[in-house]
One Martini backbone bead per residue (centre of mass of N, CA, C, O) as a GRO file, in nm:
protein
  184
    1MET     BB    1   0.097   0.036   0.023
    2THR     BB    2   0.033   0.365  -0.078
    3PRO     BB    3   0.012   0.679  -0.092
    4GLN     BB    4  -0.312   0.837  -0.105
    5THR     BB    5  -0.587   1.077  -0.208
    6ALA     BB    6  -0.772   0.861  -0.364
    7GLY     BB    7  -1.060   0.659  -0.328
    8VAL     BB    8  -1.167   0.356  -0.262
    9VAL     BB    9  -1.252   0.175   0.022
   10GLU     BB   10  -1.071  -0.132   0.020
   11PRO     BB   11  -0.996  -0.433   0.101
   12ALA     BB   12  -0.798  -0.672   0.099
   13ALA     BB   13  -0.866  -0.994   0.019
   14SER     BB   14  -0.645  -1.132   0.240
   15SER     BB   15  -0.734  -0.930   0.464
   16GLU     BB   16  -0.788  -0.836   0.778
   17PHE     BB   17  -1.030  -0.606   0.917
   18GLN     BB   18  -1.100  -0.296   1.063
   19ARG     BB   19  -1.397  -0.114   1.130
   20HIS     BB   20  -1.436   0.256   1.146
   21PRO     BB   21  -1.682   0.433   1.202
   22MET     BB   22  -1.869   0.663   1.280
   23ALA     BB   23  -1.985   0.766   1.553
   24PRO     BB   24  -2.307   0.734   1.640
   25LEU     BB   25  -2.352   0.996   1.800
   26ILE     BB   26  -2.250   1.180   1.573
   27ARG     BB   27  -2.412   1.087   1.329
   28PHE     BB   28  -2.707   1.111   1.453
   29THR     BB   29  -2.681   1.408   1.527
   30LEU     BB   30  -2.638   1.522   1.239
   31ILE     BB   31  -2.896   1.407   1.121
   32GLY     BB   32  -3.090   1.537   1.327
   33LEU     BB   33  -3.015   1.829   1.260
   34TYR     BB   34  -3.109   1.827   0.973
   35LEU     BB   35  -3.404   1.747   1.030
   36ALA     BB   36  -3.473   1.980   1.226
   37LEU     BB   37  -3.414   2.208   1.003
   38ALA     BB   38  -3.558   2.078   0.724
   39ALA     BB   39  -3.837   1.926   0.761
   40PRO     BB   40  -4.041   2.179   0.793
   41LEU     BB   41  -4.039   2.320   0.513
   42PRO     BB   42  -4.259   2.167   0.341
   43TRP     BB   43  -4.499   2.233   0.544
   44ARG     BB   44  -4.451   2.566   0.522
   45ALA     BB   45  -4.497   2.577   0.233
   46PRO     BB   46  -4.603   2.654  -0.044
   47PRO     BB   47  -4.758   2.458  -0.271
   48ALA     BB   48  -4.550   2.518  -0.512
   49LEU     BB   49  -4.288   2.408  -0.319
   50GLU     BB   50  -4.322   2.127  -0.191
   51LEU     BB   51  -4.194   1.923  -0.390
   52SER     BB   52  -3.910   2.051  -0.403
   53LEU     BB   53  -3.859   2.023  -0.093
   54TRP     BB   54  -3.882   1.719  -0.071
   55LEU     BB   55  -3.650   1.658  -0.267
   56ALA     BB   56  -3.435   1.823  -0.114
   57LEU     BB   57  -3.454   1.664   0.151
   58ILE     BB   58  -3.364   1.392   0.033
   59LEU     BB   59  -3.098   1.481  -0.090
   60GLY     BB   60  -2.977   1.594   0.173
   61LEU     BB   61  -2.985   1.328   0.329
   62LEU     BB   62  -2.796   1.173   0.143
   63LEU     BB   63  -2.554   1.367   0.189
   64VAL     BB   64  -2.534   1.325   0.495
   65LEU     BB   65  -2.497   1.019   0.488
   66ALA     BB   66  -2.237   1.029   0.321
   67ALA     BB   67  -2.063   1.219   0.505
   68THR     BB   68  -2.120   1.007   0.765
   69SER     BB   69  -1.963   0.736   0.620
   70GLU     BB   70  -1.700   0.751   0.714
   71GLN     BB   71  -1.401   0.538   0.718
   72VAL     BB   72  -1.188   0.298   0.887
   73LEU     BB   73  -0.930   0.085   0.768
   74VAL     BB   74  -0.767  -0.193   0.935
   75ASP     BB   75  -0.449  -0.355   0.904
   76GLU     BB   76  -0.135  -0.500   0.881
   77ARG     BB   77  -0.039  -0.263   0.671
   78GLY     BB   78  -0.277  -0.042   0.745
   79LEU     BB   79  -0.460   0.252   0.637
   80ARG     BB   80  -0.804   0.358   0.556
   81VAL     BB   81  -0.970   0.648   0.417
   82GLY     BB   82  -1.334   0.661   0.364
   83HIS     BB   83  -1.587   0.555   0.151
   84PRO     BB   84  -1.824   0.387   0.043
   85ALA     BB   85  -1.926   0.289  -0.268
   86TRP     BB   86  -2.211   0.440  -0.279
   87CYS     BB   87  -2.033   0.742  -0.229
   88ALA     BB   88  -1.739   0.768  -0.351
   89TRP     BB   89  -1.804   0.893  -0.633
   90LEU     BB   90  -1.878   1.174  -0.493
   91LEU     BB   91  -1.643   1.230  -0.266
   92ARG     BB   92  -1.335   1.119  -0.329
   93ARG     BB   93  -1.227   1.081  -0.059
   94GLY     BB   94  -0.899   0.970   0.039
   95TRP     BB   95  -0.673   0.737   0.213
   96GLN     BB   96  -0.343   0.572   0.237
   97LEU     BB   97  -0.131   0.378   0.473
   98ASP     BB   98   0.143   0.264   0.579
   99TRP     BB   99   0.290   0.211   0.868
  100SER     BB  100   0.590   0.273   0.763
  101ALA     BB  101   0.507   0.576   0.656
  102ILE     BB  102   0.477   0.663   0.948
  103GLU     BB  103   0.665   0.920   1.126
  104ALA     BB  104   0.435   1.117   1.254
  105ILE     BB  105   0.270   1.326   1.506
  106THR     BB  106   0.074   1.627   1.459
  107PRO     BB  107  -0.023   1.895   1.634
  108VAL     BB  108  -0.326   2.111   1.607
  109VAL     BB  109  -0.466   2.410   1.661
  110THR     BB  110  -0.768   2.537   1.674
  111SER     BB  111  -0.986   2.810   1.668
  112GLN     BB  112  -1.157   2.660   1.918
  113GLY     BB  113  -0.917   2.496   2.098
  114GLY     BB  114  -0.853   2.248   1.969
  115ARG     BB  115  -0.731   1.919   1.854
  116VAL     BB  116  -0.541   1.808   1.592
  117PHE     BB  117  -0.415   1.536   1.382
  118TYR     BB  118  -0.117   1.439   1.204
  119LEU     BB  119   0.004   1.232   0.961
  120ARG     BB  120   0.335   1.170   0.877
  121SER     BB  121   0.460   1.155   0.523
  122GLY     BB  122   0.703   1.305   0.464
  123ASP     BB  123   0.553   1.591   0.299
  124ARG     BB  124   0.294   1.472   0.425
  125ALA     BB  125  -0.053   1.515   0.545
  126TYR     BB  126  -0.290   1.338   0.766
  127LEU     BB  127  -0.590   1.325   0.895
  128LEU     BB  128  -0.690   1.225   1.194
  129PRO     BB  129  -0.934   1.031   1.300
  130GLN     BB  130  -1.175   1.148   1.578
  131ARG     BB  131  -1.492   1.020   1.496
  132ILE     BB  132  -1.467   0.720   1.586
  133ALA     BB  133  -1.516   0.413   1.650
  134ALA     BB  134  -1.309   0.276   1.863
  135PHE     BB  135  -1.068   0.482   1.923
  136GLU     BB  136  -0.880   0.342   2.130
  137ALA     BB  137  -0.818   0.093   1.952
  138PHE     BB  138  -0.697   0.252   1.721
  139LEU     BB  139  -0.464   0.386   1.881
  140SER     BB  140  -0.332   0.125   1.972
  141ARG     BB  141  -0.268   0.021   1.685
  142LEU     BB  142  -0.104   0.263   1.593
  143SER     BB  143   0.117   0.238   1.808
  144ARG     BB  144   0.201  -0.059   1.759
  145ASN     BB  145   0.268  -0.014   1.435
  146THR     BB  146   0.464   0.263   1.475
  147GLY     BB  147   0.577   0.358   1.776
  148LEU     BB  148   0.382   0.581   1.853
  149ALA     BB  149   0.255   0.815   2.051
  150THR     BB  150  -0.109   0.839   2.181
  151THR     BB  151  -0.178   0.967   2.470
  152ALA     BB  152  -0.250   1.279   2.365
  153ILE     BB  153  -0.490   1.158   2.217
  154GLY     BB  154  -0.813   1.279   2.127
  155ARG     BB  155  -1.093   1.387   2.088
  156ILE     BB  156  -1.213   1.669   1.939
  157SER     BB  157  -1.468   1.618   2.126
  158PRO     BB  158  -1.670   1.585   2.370
  159PRO     BB  159  -1.949   1.395   2.426
  160TRP     BB  160  -2.135   1.617   2.555
  161THR     BB  161  -2.177   1.785   2.299
  162TYR     BB  162  -2.344   1.564   2.147
  163GLN     BB  163  -2.555   1.517   2.366
  164LEU     BB  164  -2.668   1.802   2.367
  165LEU     BB  165  -2.737   1.815   2.063
  166ALA     BB  166  -2.927   1.570   2.069
  167GLY     BB  167  -3.130   1.692   2.267
  168LEU     BB  168  -3.201   1.941   2.095
  169CYS     BB  169  -3.299   1.782   1.847
  170ALA     BB  170  -3.524   1.626   1.990
  171THR     BB  171  -3.680   1.878   2.076
  172LEU     BB  172  -3.729   1.991   1.794
  173LEU     BB  173  -3.873   1.743   1.676
  174ALA     BB  174  -4.102   1.732   1.884
  175GLY     BB  175  -4.211   2.016   1.828
  176GLU     BB  176  -4.271   1.970   1.526
  177LEU     BB  177  -4.463   1.736   1.562
  178ALA     BB  178  -4.668   1.883   1.737
  179TRP     BB  179  -4.731   2.105   1.535
  180GLY     BB  180  -4.827   1.913   1.309
  181LEU     BB  181  -5.065   1.788   1.472
  182LEU     BB  182  -5.214   2.065   1.521
  183GLN     BB  183  -5.263   2.116   1.199
  184LEU     BB  184  -5.483   1.877   1.144
   0.00000   0.00000   0.00000
C-alpha cells in the first residue's frame, strides 16, 4: 500500500481488517440536526414549492448520510480512510498509508481551541480521524504498529457536546412533530 489521496476504500482480498465507522453518537446527532432544521420546510412552504422542497429534503438527507459514512479500515499493512462504494464516487475523498510510511504525529490547535492531529509521511500530512467508533482501540493499534506515542491524542470534542446537541435536536424534532399534529 502506498500513500494515496483519492479512491474507494476497499480492503485487500486476503487481509482481515477492522472497520471504524463514524461514532454513532456523532453520526446520528448530525443526521438529527439536519432533519430538525430542514424537515419542517416542506410543511410550511406554499403549495407551489412543496414538491421541490420534499425532493430537496430527500437529496439533502442522502448527502448528509454520505458525508457521515466516512470510515477507517485498518489491517496488518496499514490504514485506509474513505467512504463506502455507494457514495465514494460522489465524495472521492480518501487516503491510505502503510504503517511503515507513518513517520510522526503532529498536533495542531484549531481556531476553537481544540486539537487535531496529522499523520506525517514524507512531506505530506493526513488528518487523523478523531470521530470514529472504537477510537481507543484504533489509537492502540496505531501506536503498536508505528511505535509512535498516542497517549496525548483524544477525541476532537468531548462526548457531552454531542449528547447536548442530540438532546437539543430531539427537543426540536418533538416540537416540530407536536406542531405538525396540531395543524391537522
